[in-house]
Each structure stands twice: as C-alpha cells, then as structure tokens.
C-alpha positions, 0 to 999 in steps of 0.5 A: 270285249264281251260277246253280245247276249244270246237269244238262247237260254233264259234267266232262272225264275225265283221259283227255279232258284228255290227249287234248285236249292231244295233239290240240292239239299235233298240230294246232298242229304241222301248222298251223305248217307252213303258217303259222309262229308270227309270221306272220299271216293277216288280222291273226291268229296262225293258228299258235295257233288250235289251242289257242284253238279247243280251249279255247273249245270246251271252255269251251262244252262245260263251261258246262252243268255249271259244272265250271270253277267247281268245279275242286278237287284231284281235278278238276285231278289231276296237271296242275299238277305236269305243267306244273311239270315240263314248263315248264322242259324247253323252255328246257333243250332250247333251251339244249342245241340252241343251245350244245351243238349250235350250231344255231338253236332254231327253234320257229316251224314246220317239220319240226323237232324244236324245232317239234314240241317247242314245239307239244306243250309249249304245251298241257301247260303251259297245261292245268296252269297253267289248272287250277292257277289255277282250283283256287287261286281256288276255294280262296282265300277272300279276296284276299291283301294281297300281291297286291292292289296288283298286281291293281289294275294287272293290266288296265292292264298288259294294255292297255299291254304290247304296245308294251313287249314289242315294244320289249323283244324288239327290244332283246334280239334283238341280244344274243349269247345263245341264243334261249330266253334272249332269250325269258326275258329279254324276258319278265321285263323286259316284265312288269316294265316293263308293271306299272311303266308301269301304275302310272304311268298309273293316277296320271293323272286319270281313268285308273282309269275306263278302266284 
C-alpha cells in the first residue's frame, strides 16, 4: 500500500521543467568539451552526467510530494508532443549534414553545431518520454496482453544487451552509411537481438530466478 502524499515538496512548474532541460543541455555540451561521449573517466561516462544529475536531483526534490506517482495530462503538459516532434529532428539533421553537406556528423563533443544539437536534443526528448510513460502507466488500469510477454523478458534483455549492442555497433560501423543511419540500424537490431536472446535464456533451468 502506497504511503499518502506528503505535504512537503511541490510539483515542478512547466517553466521549471523547461529551465531544467535547458540547463541540462548546456551543462552536457560543456562537459563534453572536456570528456566527449564515448570516453570514460574511472569507468564512467562523464558526458552523460548532466542528465543523470538533474534527473536524480529532481527525483529527490519531488519525493515528498509523490508527484511522479500522480503525473497526468495536466502535469505532463505538452512535453510528450514536444518529444515526438523533436526526436526525429536530430536524425534529419544528421542525414542532411552527412549526405547533403558531405561532412561527418560528430555529436560526441566539441565546438560544433551537431554536438550542440545533440546536447539539447537529449533532455527535450527524455523529458517528454519520461512524462508520457508516467502518464500512461498511471492511466493504465491493467497490463496489456500484447505487452505481457515482452514485460517478462525486459529485465533479461536489459542484463544481456551490452555485448549484443556492442557487437552490432561494430558490425554496422563498416557499412557505407551515414552515422545516424548506422545508429538507428544498430539500435533496432540490438533491441530485437536482446529480446530474442532473453527469450532463449529464460528457457534455461533456473534462469527465471535470476533474470
């Protein structure tokens, strides 16, 4: 049984969510000037610490009001729509830079427009997806039969995906395609392969007690 909502803590306003996204993008861009995406420090992807830190701090700040558990259309606002509109823009931009301008679409870091676009693209898409999922889970009274088999394999796919995704990335790296298309191809193949491997792994004796 969930604990009652606390009087402490207040839900973030739309202005606060927008400001958090802008700050996250700016800090991510600056961090990646020092540690580009793909490089590690002490085994950590420092380039993603801006979003990690902001989301963790936001979760702590909203824990008292239990706002996350009460997200509805009014709370989510237009963020899901914003994510839907913004998500494909980076891919379109990447194809334009790669095919039309004939330049590499380098988003890992540096004083480049692609790196700047990627840094701000992340929080705007992430905020929308997170709020849309919270709103959807709150409104869904029962689990959809369509997704139940996938739900049972999700944790196993999460555990098993790193080597599969790495192998897929290495395979598509040699293809004569723009980087953004390689990214999309590796993502789709990696997700499908992860769930297929999860389905097979869960058939092993005792696997369900672990995965």
